[in-house]
C-alpha positions in Angstrom: 124.1 98.7 1.2 120.7 98.0 1.8 118.8 101.0 3.5 115.8 100.6 5.7 112.3 101.2 3.2 110.4 104.3 5.7 113.4 107.0 6.3 114.4 106.8 9.4 113.9 110.9 10.9 110.8 111.2 9.8 110.2 108.2 11.4 111.5 109.8 14.5 109.4 113.1 13.6 106.3 111.4 13.2 106.8 109.8 16.1 107.9 112.8 18.4 104.3 114.6 17.4 102.3 111.4 18.1 103.2 111.3 21.9 102.9 114.9 21.9 99.5 114.6 20.6 98.8 111.5 22.8 98.0 113.4 26.0 93.9 113.1 24.6 94.9 109.1 24.0 92.8 107.2 26.6 96.0 105.2 29.0 95.2 101.7 27.6 95.9 103.2 23.7 98.7 105.3 24.6 100.1 102.8 25.6 99.8 100.9 22.9 101.1 103.4 20.8 103.9 103.8 22.7 104.9 100.1 22.4 103.8 100.2 18.8 106.6 102.7 18.2 109.1 101.4 20.5 109.0 97.9 18.3 109.9 99.8 15.1 112.2 102.3 16.7 114.0 99.3 18.0 113.9 97.7 14.2 115.4 100.4 12.7 118.1 100.7 15.0 119.3 97.1 14.9 119.3 98.2 10.9 121.4 100.6 12.5 123.9 98.8 14.8 124.0 96.5 11.8 124.9 98.6 8.6 127.4 100.2 11.5 129.5 96.9 11.3 128.7 96.3 7.5 129.5 99.8 5.8 132.7 100.1 4.7 132.6 103.9 4.0 134.1 105.8 6.7 131.3 108.7 6.2 128.6 106.4 5.8 130.1 104.5 9.0 129.6 107.7 11.2 126.3 108.3 10.0 124.8 104.9 10.4 126.4 105.3 13.7 125.1 108.4 15.0 121.5 107.3 13.8 121.9 104.2 16.2 122.8 106.4 19.5 119.6 108.3 18.2 117.4 105.5 18.1 119.1 104.3 21.6 118.0 107.8 23.0 114.4 107.6 21.4 114.0 104.0 22.6 115.0 105.4 26.3 112.9 108.2 26.0 109.4 105.8 25.2 111.0 103.7 27.8 110.5 106.8 30.2 106.9 107.6 28.7 105.7 104.1 29.0 106.6 103.9 32.4 105.2 107.6 33.6 102.3 106.3 31.9 102.1 102.8 34.0 102.4 104.5 36.9 99.7 106.8 37.0 
């Protein structure tokens, strides 16, 4: 089994903290942060998707499937924040 280098749960937690603290950033800096978070989140989601397909153990597949769903939701949230930020 090939696991991602960065712990995906830690990434979600630290990303949320960064988003909460981003209120003081200029618009362009906030958009850059969101873009970087989205790109990394998409990478982790893709990795989880591949692992769901390749994993033989049922429990592991369920965990990776759940992780993929969490990241889909997170990416959707980032896209919403990005859109709101661009509209200002």
